[in-house]
Backbone as a ProteinNet text record, in pm:
[ID]
protein_1_A
[PRIMARY]
MRLFTLTSIVAIAGLVSGGCTISGGLQPRLAGTEKPRVILISDFTFASDVVAVDRGYTARLERKIGAYPAHERRQRTNERVNDEIVATIVASLREAGLEAQPGAEDSLTLTQSALVVSGSLRPGEAVTAKNRNSFGFGSGRGHVVAAMTGSQFSAGGKRQVLTFDAEPVKREAAVPPKVAAARNAEIAAAVAASGGSNEKLSPDVELPARRLGRAIADRVLAYAREQGWLTPAVAEPAPAVPTPPPSEPPEQSLDRSGT
[TERTIARY]
-3803.9	-3896.9	-3817.3	-3862.1	-3787.8	-3810.1	-3707.5	-3717.9	-3716.9	-3799.2	-3808.6	-3744.6	-3657.9	-3604	-3701	-3678.7	-3769	-3766	-3647.5	-3643.2	-3727	-3723.9	-3804.2	-3957.6	-3998.8	-4141.1	-4179.3	-4102	-4138.2	-4143.8	-4054.4	-4053.1	-4176.6	-4222.4	-4338.4	-4457.4	-4470.5	-4580.8	-4591.3	-4476.6	-4479.1	-4532	-4498	-4552.2	-4706.6	-4752.7	-4901.5	-4972.1	-4920.8	-4989.4	-4982.4	-4886.3	-4877.9	-4953.2	-5027.7	-5116.8	-5050.9	-4928.6	-4860.6	-4887.1	-4890.9	-4894.1	-4751.5	-4742	-4614	-4573.4	-4669.5	-4634.2	-4571.8	-4475.4	-4407.7	-4285.8	-4239.2	-4110.4	-4110	-4219.7	-4217.6	-4118.8	-4045.9	-3953.6	-4023.1	-3977.2	-4042.8	-4019.3	-4062.9	-4039.6	-4161.3	-4216.8	-4335.7	-4300.7	-4403.2	-4374.7	-4351.5	-4271.8	-4242.8	-4344	-4300.5	-4388.8	-4337.8	-4262.4	-4227.8	-4351	-4332.9	-4451.6	-4497	-4618.1	-4670.2	-4687.6	-4682	-4701.5	-4842.3	-4943.2	-5075.5	-5152.6	-5265.5	-5358	-5486.9	-5526.1	-5653	-5764.1	-5878.6	-5992.1	-6095	-6115.8	-6195.9	-6347.3	-6442.1	-6583.2	-6609.2	-6723.2	-6763.1	-6865.8	-6861.7	-6973.8	-7072.1	-7198.1	-7307.7	-7366.6	-7373	-7443.6	-7588.5	-7656.7	-7801.4	-7889.9	-7854.3	-7936.2	-7898	-7791.3	-7754.1	-7815	-7909.7	-7984.5	-7975.7	-7960.6	-7968.1	-8101.5	-8176.7	-8311.4	-8308	-8323.7	-8317.2	-8423.4	-8544.7	-8648.3	-8625.1	-8567.3	-8539.2	-8437.8	-8333	-8235.5	-8295.6	-8379.4	-8440.8	-8530.8	-8605	-8691	-8608.3	-8499.4	-8415.7	-8352.3	-8308.5	-8242.3	-8338	-8461.3	-8560.9	-8597.6	-8604	-8626.1	-8518.2	-8402.8	-8287.8	-8266.8	-8286.5	-8257.6	-8385.6	-8492.9	-8620.5	-8645.3	-8769.8	-8810.5	-8736.2	-8704.5	-8643.8	-8716.9	-8706.8	-8782.3	-8757.8	-8866.1	-8858.1	-8755.2	-8728.9	-8634.9	-8492.6	-8472.2	-8334.2	-8303.2	-8406.1	-8384.3	-8288.2	-8295.2	-8203.4	-8060.3	-8040.2	-7908.1	-7846.8	-7924.5	-7868.8	-7833.2	-7923.3	-7897.4	-7777	-7763.3	-7646.9	-7515.3	-7525.3	-7407.9	-7368	-7470.8	-7440	-7381.4	-7432.4	-7376.4	-7232.4	-7210.7	-7071.3	-6978.9	-7020.5	-6940.8	-6909.3	-7009	-6993.9	-6893.1	-6889.2	-6798.3	-6659.8	-6643.1	-6510.7	-6456	-6537.9	-6491.8	-6451	-6521.1	-6484.5	-6350.2	-6321.1	-6191.7	-6086.7	-6104.1	-6007	-5977.7	-6082.3	-6059.1	-5990.8	-6021.1	-5952.8	-5803.2	-5768.4	-5628.3	-5554.9	-5618.3	-5551.5	-5528.9	-5623.2	-5610.1	-5484.7	-5456.5	-5344.1	-5210.1	-5215.5	-5093.4	-5063.6	-5151.5	-5132.8	-5195.4	-5132.3	-5194.6	-5298.7	-5420.4	-5529.2	-5628.9	-5689.8	-5794.9	-5879.7	-5997.3	-6083.9	-6010.6	-6019.9	-5952.6	-5951.2	-5903.3	-5902.4	-5776.2	-5753.2	-5633.7	-5616.6	-5725.8	-5709.5	-5669.7	-5658.6	-5609.6	-5462.1	-5395.8	-5251.9	-5173.1	-5054.3	-4952.5	-4854.2	-4765.9	-4678.4	-4575.3	-4545.8	-4441.4	-4496.9	-4630	-4682.9	-4672.4	-4651.5	-4650.8	-4777.2	-4860	-4984.8	-5035.2	-5111.6	-5189.5	-5332.1	-5393.8	-5524.4	-5615.3	-5711.6	-5799.5	-5937.5	-5986.8	-6124	-6199.2	-6330.1	-6407.8	-6551.3	-6625.1	-6763.9	-6846.1	-6962.3	-7059	-7155.6	-7160.9	-7239.5	-7317.1	-7420.6	-7487.9	-7396.1	-7413.3	-7330.8	-7370.3	-7477.9	-7530.7	-7602.4	-7646	-7715.9	-7845.5	-7879	-7998.1	-8112.6	-8218.5	-8340.7	-8462.8	-8574.8	-8694.5	-8743.5	-8708.3	-8747.7	-8661.7	-8531	-8445.2	-8395.8	-8453.5	-8407.6	-8403.8	-8497.5	-8506.5	-8440.7	-8352.7	-8286.7	-8143.8	-8093.1	-7949.1	-7931.2	-7844.7	-7821.3	-7811.5	-7858.3	-7851.2	-7985.4	-8023.8	-8156.9	-8236	-8351.2	-8436.8	-8467.9	-8439	-8462.9	-8356.2	-8259	-8153.9	-8020.1	-7932.2	-7794.1	-7728.8	-7651.4	-7579.8	-7503.8	-7421.1	-7344.7	-7202.5	-7135.3	-6992.6	-6921.4	-6805.8	-6726.8	-6604.9	-6611	-6500.3	-6395.7	-6275.8	-6177.6	-6045.1	-5985.8	-5851.1	-5773.6	-5638.2	-5550.6	-5437	-5406.2	-5297.9	-5195.6	-5071.5	-4973.5	-4913.9	-4903.8	-4852.3	-4726.2	-4641.9	-4516.1	-4464.6	-4354.5	-4296.1	-4259	-4250.8	-4217.8	-4333.4	-4457.3	-4574.1	-4680.6	-4753.4	-4864.6	-4861	-4896.7	-4893.2	-5003	-5083.5	-5193.8	-5132.1	-5157.4	-5095.5	-5196.3	-5326.9	-5427	-5550.4	-5613.8	-5744.1	-5808.3	-5927.5	-5996.2	-6144.8	-6226.7	-6364.9	-6380.6	-6468.2	-6495.7	-6642	-6686.9	-6822	-6831.8	-6941.4	-6952.1	-6947.3	-6868.7	-6869.2	-7000.7	-7044.8	-7172.7	-7163.7	-7049.1	-7034.5	-6895	-6886.8	-6760.5	-6734.9	-6606.4	-6575.8	-6618.1	-6662.6	-6702.8	-6582.3	-6592.8	-6479.2	-6515.8	-6423.7	-6448.2	-6517	-6606.8	-6678.5	-6586.2	-6478.5	-6385.4	-6329.3	-6300.8	-6250.9	-6361.6	-6480.7	-6597.8	-6627.8	-6615.9	-6640.3	-6535.1	-6407	-6299.1	-6316.9	-6361	-6387.9	-6501	-6608.9	-6719.2	-6686.4	-6599.9	-6553.9	-6463.9	-6380.8	-6296.6	-6374.4	-6472.3	-6557.5	-6636.7	-6688.3	-6766.9	-6673.3	-6546.6	-6455.8	-6418.1	-6406.5	-6376.1	-6489.3	-6612.5	-6733.7	-6737.6	-6712.8	-6716.1	-6604.8	-6489.5	-6373.5	-6410.7	-6490.8	-6527.4	-6639.9	-6697.3	-6798.5	-6934.1	-6949	-7078.1	-7168.9	-7294.7	-7387.6	-7347.7	-7365.1	-7334.1	-7454.7	-7567	-7686.6	-7656.4	-7685.1	-7654.6	-7750	-7699.2	-7781.2	-7858.2	-7960.8	-8028.8	-7942.7	-7961.9	-7876.3	-7876.2	-7989.7	-7986.4	-7922	-7884.1	-7801.5	-7662.1	-7641.2	-7508.7	-7420.3	-7485.8	-7404.2	-7346.7	-7426.9	-7364.9	-7271.4	-7290.8	-7195.5	-7060.2	-7067	-6939.4	-6871	-6945.9	-6887.7	-6821.1	-6881.7	-6822	-6688.9	-6697.4	-6580.1	-6458.5	-6493.5	-6384.4	-6334.8	-6421	-6376.9	-6275.8	-6306.2	-6212.9	-6081.4	-6091.3	-5972.8	-5885.2	-5946.4	-5862.9	-5785.1	-5842.3	-5760.7	-5645.2	-5674.3	-5571	-5456.2	-5494.5	-5400.7	-5315	-5373.3	-5304.1	-5195.6	-5227.1	-5127.6	-5018.2	-5054.7	-4962.7	-4866.2	-4920.3	-4835.6	-4735.7	-4782.2	-4690.6	-4577.8	-4609.5	-4505	-4418.6	-4439.2	-4367.7	-4396.6	-4520.8	-4554	-4599.7	-4638.7	-4690.6	-4579.3	-4582.8	-4483.1	-4523.5	-4431.4	-4466.7	-4503.4	-4609.7	-4651.8	-4544	-4511.5	-4413.7	-4475.5	-4432	-4491.1	-4455.4	-4549.5	-4528.4	-4448.7	-4351.5	-4272.8	-4358.2	-4329.2	-4401.3	-4377	-4477.1	-4456.7	-4348.2	-4265.5	-4155.5	-4211.3	-4159.8	-4202.6	-4107.6	-4160.3	-4071.7	-3996.6	-3865.8	-3779	-3795.1	-3829.1	-3847.2	-3718.2	-3719.8	-3595.3	-3532.5	-3399.9	-3335.3	-3371.7	-3400.1	-3445.8	-3327.7	-3358.8	-3248.4	-3223.9	-3100	-3069.7	-3143.1	-3190.3	-3258.7	-3164.3	-3219.7	-3132.7	-3107.9	-2976.6	-2944.6	-2987	-3053.6	-3098.7	-2997.3	-2982.6	-2888	-2931.6	-2838.8	-2870.2	-2903.6	-3010.1	-3052.4	-2944.6	-2845.6	-2738.9	-2638.9	-2661	-2568.9	-2450.8	-2441.2	-2314.3	-2348.2
3526.8	3501.9	3445.4	3335	3274.3	3355.7	3385.6	3456.3	3361.8	3388.6	3305.7	3385.2	3317.9	3374.9	3360.2	3436.8	3419.9	3275.5	3214.2	3073	2976.1	3002	2914.9	2933.9	3060.8	3084.2	3011.8	3019.8	2961.8	2807	2745.1	2603.5	2556.9	2640.2	2608	2614.9	2722.7	2737.4	2620.5	2574.9	2453.7	2331.6	2313.2	2198	2203.7	2325.3	2334.9	2312	2377.9	2359.7	2214.2	2136.7	1994.6	1898.9	1951	1866.2	1811.3	1859.3	1802.5	1887.9	1826.4	1896	1939.8	2050.1	2102.8	2044.1	2019.7	1968.6	1836.8	1811.7	1683.7	1680.7	1790.1	1793.5	1707.8	1704.6	1632.5	1701.4	1613.2	1658.3	1704.7	1806.8	1846.4	1751.1	1624.5	1524.2	1437.3	1416.9	1334.3	1186.3	1104.9	965	899.9	792	725	606.1	509.8	392.8	267.5	289.6	171.9	103.6	-23.9	-101	-48	-9.2	44.8	-66.1	-29.2	-126.3	-180.4	-96.2	-142.8	-67.4	-125.9	-61.5	-36.9	90.9	124.2	155.5	95.8	113.5	201.9	323.5	414.3	387.1	444.9	436.7	523.9	474.5	538.8	648.5	749.1	845.9	809.7	825.8	787.6	916.9	925.9	1029.3	1022.1	1130.7	1132.5	1033.5	1011.8	922.8	770.7	746.1	598.4	557.3	463.7	418.3	267.2	215.6	72.8	44.2	-44.7	-84.4	-230.2	-267.6	-411.9	-429.7	-457.9	-475	-595.2	-701.7	-819.1	-784.3	-710.3	-671.3	-586	-488	-396.1	-481.8	-575.9	-655	-736.6	-800.2	-880.8	-795.8	-681.3	-586.5	-541.8	-515.2	-466	-579.4	-701.7	-810.2	-825.2	-781.3	-801.1	-679	-558.4	-438.1	-363	-395.9	-324.8	-227.4	-182.3	-89.9	41.9	105.3	236.8	316.8	448.7	537.5	506.2	519.9	491.7	571.1	692.9	779	735.6	645.6	594.6	473.2	408.7	287.5	306.3	409.7	432.6	450.5	526.7	553.7	419.8	347.1	218.6	117.2	110.3	14.9	56.9	187.4	235.7	203.2	226.2	201.2	52.4	-33.9	-181	-220.9	-163.1	-188.2	-137.5	-20.6	36.4	-62	-116.7	-210.7	-336.2	-382	-502.9	-476.1	-357.9	-328.2	-317.3	-240.7	-221.9	-357.5	-441.6	-572.1	-661.4	-654.4	-743.4	-694.4	-566.4	-519.2	-566	-546.8	-596.4	-741.1	-827.1	-965.8	-1006.9	-945.7	-973	-934.7	-824.1	-783.6	-876.4	-913.7	-1014.7	-1141.3	-1192.6	-1313.8	-1314.4	-1193.3	-1182.6	-1168.2	-1153.5	-1142.8	-1010	-912.1	-774.9	-749.7	-667.8	-630.5	-516.4	-544.6	-453.2	-446.8	-334.3	-320.6	-201.4	-192.7	-75.9	36.5	160.1	271.3	389.8	502.1	628.1	705.4	814.7	891.6	945.4	983.8	1047.9	955.3	818.2	725.5	703.6	765.5	742.6	836.5	787.8	871.4	921.6	1017.5	1073.2	978.8	871.5	779	649.6	642.1	521.1	531.4	410.3	406	329.8	391.7	329.6	376.5	298.1	331.3	348.5	462.8	489.6	492.1	397.5	393.4	438.3	537.9	594.7	617.5	638.7	654.6	703	726.8	769.2	687.6	656.2	593.3	684.5	676.1	772.1	694.8	751.6	689.1	672.2	560.7	527.3	600.2	670.6	750	870.3	953.6	1074.9	1045.2	1111.7	1093.8	1173	1106.3	1167.6	1136	1201.8	1175	1030.4	965.9	830.9	728.7	751.2	646.9	685.2	787.4	836.9	726.1	639.5	535	398.8	408.8	285.5	263.9	366.4	352.9	309.7	214.2	169.7	15.4	-31.1	-178.6	-224.5	-342.6	-397.8	-421.2	-479.3	-519.5	-397.1	-411.5	-312.1	-195.1	-207.3	-105.7	-158.2	-70.3	-108.2	21.5	1.8	112.3	203.6	146	221.1	214.4	330.2	345.5	396.3	328.1	378	468.7	589.8	678.7	672.3	614	577.9	662.9	683.5	744.3	663.1	666.3	602.3	693.9	714.5	808.6	732.7	748.7	685.6	785.7	739.3	824.1	760.4	842.6	803.1	923.7	905.7	1025.5	1137	1107.3	1211.5	1289.9	1252.1	1323.1	1240.2	1292.9	1232.4	1251.6	1144.8	1152.7	1063.2	1129.2	1054.6	964.2	834.2	744	666.5	676.7	606.2	682	668.9	729.2	646.3	587.9	504.3	490.8	447.8	416.4	262.8	215.4	63.3	40.8	-64.6	-105.6	-252.7	-301.3	-447.9	-527.4	-641.1	-726	-802.1	-834.4	-904.2	-1050.4	-1117.6	-1253.8	-1282.7	-1371.7	-1412.6	-1558.1	-1595.8	-1736.7	-1806	-1931.5	-2008.1	-2039.8	-2050.8	-2083.4	-2209.1	-2287.6	-2404.5	-2370.2	-2460.3	-2424.4	-2390	-2449.1	-2411.8	-2275.4	-2232.1	-2100.1	-2001.6	-2027.6	-1939.1	-1920.5	-2036.6	-2028.1	-1944	-1960.9	-1877.4	-1732.6	-1696.8	-1557.3	-1499.2	-1581	-1528.6	-1503.8	-1592.2	-1570.9	-1449.2	-1424.7	-1306.4	-1180.6	-1178.9	-1060.9	-1030.4	-1138.8	-1120.1	-1062.3	-1111.1	-1061	-914.9	-875.3	-741.3	-645.6	-692.2	-614.3	-593.2	-702.2	-687.4	-593.8	-596.5	-513.2	-361.7	-335.3	-197.3	-140.2	-233.9	-199.6	-202.5	-263.1	-265.7	-381.9	-375.1	-477.8	-612.5	-721.8	-853.1	-913.8	-841.4	-896.2	-900.5	-1015.3	-1032	-948.3	-903.8	-841.2	-945	-910.4	-997.5	-1024.6	-1143.2	-1178.8	-1075.2	-1011.6	-908.5	-781.3	-768.7	-648	-688.4	-803.4	-856.3	-881.1	-945.3	-991.8	-871	-767.1	-658.1	-574.7	-572.8	-503.5	-568.6	-707.2	-781.7	-776.2	-779.9	-771.9	-634.8	-533.8	-401.5	-400.7	-457	-457.4	-537.3	-647.7	-722.7	-651.9	-579.2	-498.2	-390.7	-325.1	-229.4	-288.6	-405	-469	-514.1	-560.3	-597.3	-484.9	-361.8	-249.3	-214.5	-227.3	-196.1	-305	-429	-539.7	-521.1	-471.5	-447.5	-341	-238.4	-137.8	-201.6	-276.2	-341.2	-429	-502.8	-584.5	-509	-398.3	-308.8	-256.7	-231.2	-176	-290.8	-418.4	-524.8	-556.8	-522.1	-544.7	-687.3	-757.9	-890.5	-994.6	-1087.3	-1192.6	-1288.5	-1314	-1404.4	-1538.2	-1597.2	-1734.8	-1828.5	-1921	-2025	-2137.9	-2160.6	-2271.2	-2404.5	-2488.5	-2622.4	-2703.7	-2780.9	-2858.8	-2961.2	-2987.2	-3092	-3225.5	-3309.1	-3445.2	-3515.1	-3585.9	-3661.4	-3777.5	-3793.4	-3907.3	-4024.1	-4136.4	-4247.9	-4295.8	-4323.1	-4365.8	-4523.2	-4572.5	-4715.7	-4788.6	-4905	-4979.6	-5017.1	-5030.7	-5069.2	-5208.6	-5220.5	-5356	-5452.5	-5573.2	-5676.8	-5718.2	-5748.9	-5801.5	-5937.1	-5958.4	-6092.2	-6208.5	-6316.3	-6434.8	-6495.7	-6537.5	-6602.3	-6747.3	-6780.1	-6915.6	-7007.8	-7125.1	-7230.3	-7297.7	-7325.1	-7402.5	-7546.4	-7599.5	-7739.6	-7839.7	-7814.6	-7909.2	-7899.2	-7792.5	-7775.2	-7697.9	-7645.6	-7563.6	-7414.5
15444.8	15334.6	15214.1	15150.1	15035.9	14916.8	14838.6	14718	14600.5	14501	14376.8	14255.8	14188.9	14069.8	13952.6	13844.8	13730.5	13672	13682.3	13630.7	13718.6	13847.1	13936.7	13907.8	13889.9	13860.5	13734.7	13628.4	13503.3	13516.4	13600.4	13613.6	13688.3	13790.1	13870.3	13781.8	13696.5	13606.6	13514.4	13468.4	13378.3	13442	13569.1	13644.6	13654.8	13691.5	13711.7	13581.5	13469.9	13348.3	13295.6	13341	13297.5	13376.2	13479.3	13551.8	13675.1	13715.3	13829.5	13952.2	14067.3	14185.4	14233.1	14297.6	14337	14472.2	14557.1	14692.5	14683.3	14775	14787.3	14705.4	14644.1	14574.6	14445.5	14368.6	14246.4	14150.6	14074.7	13981.4	13850	13779.7	13657.5	13543.3	13563.4	13458.8	13453.6	13333.2	13317.4	13325	13370.6	13385.9	13248.2	13247.8	13126.9	13114.3	13039.2	13022.1	13090.8	13207.3	13284	13341.2	13367.1	13418.7	13550.6	13568.8	13697.2	13797.8	13922.5	14033.2	14031.2	13993	13995.4	13886.4	13839.4	13747.8	13820.5	13834.5	13902.1	13803	13829.5	13741.5	13814	13760	13832.3	13797.1	13883.5	13847.9	13724.6	13661	13535.4	13563.8	13482.9	13485.3	13368.6	13402.1	13305.4	13244.1	13109.4	13047.9	13084.7	13084	13127	13045.1	12924.4	12830.3	12852.9	12925.3	12944.9	13076.3	13072.6	13186.7	13196.2	13322.9	13347.9	13411	13355.8	13401.5	13428.3	13555.9	13597.9	13706.2	13673.2	13771.4	13864.2	13803.5	13888.6	13990.1	13960.7	14057	14164.6	14120	14223.1	14319.8	14265.5	14350.7	14449.3	14405.6	14493.3	14593.6	14561.4	14654.5	14757.8	14719	14817	14913	14866.8	14960.9	15062.7	15026.8	15114.9	15213.6	15161.7	15241.7	15275.4	15218.5	15238.9	15122.5	15120.1	15013.7	15019.4	14905.9	14901.3	14791.2	14799.7	14712.3	14566.8	14488.4	14345	14271.7	14314.9	14247.4	14266	14355.3	14386.1	14300.5	14236.6	14165.1	14048.6	13977.8	13863.1	13908.8	14015.6	14067.2	14123.1	14201.3	14256.7	14148.1	14046.3	13937.3	13857.6	13829.5	13756.1	13839.4	13966.6	14051.3	14047.1	14049	14040	13909.1	13797.4	13667	13654.2	13711.1	13719.1	13785.6	13904.9	13976	13896.5	13813.4	13733.7	13625	13562.3	13451.3	13514.3	13616.2	13686.9	13727.7	13789.3	13834.4	13720.8	13615.4	13493.6	13438.7	13429.6	13378.8	13475.5	13602.8	13705.4	13689.4	13680.1	13671.5	13546	13435.4	13302.1	13312.5	13375.5	13382	13476.8	13583.6	13675.3	13610.8	13531.5	13464.4	13369.4	13316.3	13225	13300.7	13431.2	13513.3	13563.5	13553.6	13591.9	13730.5	13808.5	13935.9	13910.5	13935.6	13910.6	14026.6	14046.7	14154.5	14128	14182.4	14173.9	14248.6	14193.1	14259.8	14166.7	14226.3	14151.9	14178.4	14107.8	14118.7	14258	14324.1	14458.5	14562.8	14540.5	14631.1	14627.5	14531.9	14517.7	14602.2	14642.5	14706.7	14601.6	14648.4	14553.8	14501.8	14579.9	14542	14466.4	14456.9	14391.4	14237	14177.9	14032.7	13995.3	13909.3	13873.5	13735.3	13669.7	13552.3	13598.6	13582.4	13625.7	13501.4	13490.8	13374.7	13420.3	13343.3	13381.4	13249.3	13267.6	13148.4	13176.5	13064.7	13081.9	12977.3	13011.5	12925.1	12855.4	12722.6	12648.5	12539.4	12480.3	12368.1	12246.7	12180.3	12064.1	11941.5	11942.2	11825.3	11875	11782.7	11816.5	11881.3	11985.7	12062.1	11995.6	11965.4	11907.6	11996.1	11960.5	12033.2	12018.5	11910.1	11883.2	11957.8	11970.1	12033.2	12170.4	12232.3	12357.7	12462.1	12460.2	12568.6	12526.3	12427.2	12386.6	12421.9	12502	12539.1	12687.7	12703.9	12843.9	12851.7	12965	12994.3	13039.1	12981.4	13012.2	12890.1	12905.1	12788.9	12702.7	12573.2	12474.9	12473.9	12547.2	12558.6	12511.2	12476.2	12429	12379.7	12271.1	12198.2	12292.9	12378.5	12479	12437.3	12439.5	12410.7	12537.4	12568.3	12683.7	12626.9	12661.5	12621.2	12727.9	12703.9	12799.3	12786.5	12902.1	12905.6	13009.6	12985.1	13085	13108.1	13235.1	13275.7	13363.8	13340	13416.7	13518.5	13637.4	13751	13803.7	13846.3	13919.1	13993.4	14059.3	14136.4	14046.3	13915.1	13821.5	13772.1	13803.4	13756.4	13691.4	13601.9	13545.4	13388.5	13319	13171.6	13116.7	13031	12961.3	12851.1	12859.6	12762.4	12678.3	12713	12650.4	12622.4	12513	12487.3	12379.3	12408.7	12314.9	12345.4	12250.5	12270.2	12263.9	12345.9	12344.6	12343.7	12284.7	12279.5	12311.6	12367.8	12400.1	12269.1	12277.7	12159.5	12163.2	12035.1	12032.2	12058.4	12026.6	12051.1	12111.3	12206.6	12262.6	12248.2	12243.5	12231.1	12362.9	12341.3	12465.8	12542.7	12669.5	12764.9	12843.8	12881.9	12966.9	13095.8	13149	13274.2	13385.4	13402.8	13514.8	13501.9	13376.3	13360.6	13386.9	13337.7	13364.6	13510.4	13582.3	13724	13796.7	13759	13816.3	13786.5	13667.1	13635	13714.4	13728.6	13809.9	13952.5	14004.2	14143.1	14154.8	14060.8	14063.2	14048.6	13960	13943.8	14077.2	14137.4	14261.2	14367.7	14372.5	14477	14450	14320	14293.1	14326.9	14296.6	14337.4	14488.2	14561.7	14710.6	14755.1	14692.2	14731.6	14711.9	14608.1	14585.4	14670.1	14753.6	14844	14783	14666.6	14592.9	14650.1	14603	14640.3	14588.6	14660.3	14613.6	14546.2	14538.5	14466.5	14318.5	14253.5	14112.9	14026.2	13911.5	13811.8	13732.7	13665.7	13573.1	13453.4	13387.8	13273.4	13161.8	13132.9	13019.7	13051.3	13174.3	13220.2	13251.2	13314.9	13349.8	13221.3	13131	13010.1	12931.8	12892.6	12821.8	12906	13032.5	13126.1	13127.6	13132.9	13135.3	12993.8	12891.5	12755.7	12731.5	12785.7	12777.4	12859.7	12981.5	13064.9	12995.7	12928.9	12864.8	12744	12671.7	12556.4	12598.3	12714.2	12768.2	12812.1	12883.5	12931.6	12811.4	12699.2	12584.4	12535.7	12536.7	12484.8	12573	12711.2	12810.7	12799	12776.2	12761.3	12627.2	12527.3	12402.7	12424	12504.3	12536.3	12624.6	12724.2	12812.8	12737.1	12643.5	12557.7	12475.8	12422.5	12344.7	12432.4	12558.7	12654.6	12712.3	12679.9	12735.8	12883.6	12929.1	13068.1	13093.2	12989.3	13006.6	12996.6	13089.4	13083.3	12965.5	12876.8	12762.5	12810.1	12753.1	12793.1	12748.5	12838.7	12810	12736.1	12617.3	12537.9	12596.9	12607	12665.5	12557.1	12606.7	12512.7	12442.3	12317.1	12245	12300.9	12308.6	12365.2	12291.3	12361.6	12301.1	12221.9	12101.5	12015.1	12042.9	12097.4	12130	12014.7	12034.8	11928.8	11914.5	11797.8	11786.8	11808.7	11869.3	11893.2	11762.8	11758.1	11635.5	11592.5	11462.8	11416.3	11413.5	11450.6	11455.7	11313.8	11276.6	11143.6	11119.3	11003	10986.3	10989.3	11050.4	11064.7	10921.3	10907.3	10782.1	10783.5	10682.5	10668.5	10621.4	10679.5	10632	10501.9	10423.3	10303.1	10338.4	10272.9	10307.6	10296.4	10216.9	10208.1	10319.5	10406.2	10522.2	10495.7	10372.5	10333.8	10358.4
[MASK]
+++++++++++++++++++++++++++++++++++++++++++++++++++++++++++++++++++++++++++++++++++++++++++++++++++++++++++++++++++++++++++++++++++++++++++++++++++++++++++++++++++++++++++++++++++++++++++++++++++++++++++++++++++++++++++++++++++++++++++++++++++++++++++++++++++

């Protein structure tokens, strides 16, 4: 039978209280801020007052898979909005040069290095009897805040490095059509990778979901930039200015007298 000294017991207790698992021989050292191999974006939890209503999406989905009970509509629509937000974050991080994908803490192994970003969606203001049905996604709804945390994992353990609130931006800068098309394709691919429905959301639901996703991604990118994880953009050299040819000396005119 293995005997534990008092020092060993204290060290093990410290690991457990720090959120580390003892199995696998983890060292009693928290992860640093080294660049992780991957950034995982977890599914969101929805507060009970945050609801996604998209009758167009529901109708299109029923035409594809058949009718389903009315009580499942809220859950299915919330799940599809969740997938859209997660996919938008993933696409935004990849566009900046970071390796990102949908995922959660329980998919990691002890030797993987990762930043796991997770959050919950809650009303942006106090809920009253008058505004109870105004929080969420869809016509007449909004005022959603994402309460986010980011934890870095490595063989040394787990450390929370991020905590912030994010809201959808009201207006975004226009992007060229080719850039918009590439982003749409990346988001669709991320939704498919997460196993979500490939049926599109209606514009009044998709737009705020994507804006919230990009707002969250911006905060993660700001942190990544502070840590030096982003490769600096290489400035294009200024176009060379052609050097004008040297001017020829003016010809000397001869005196009319020939001298």
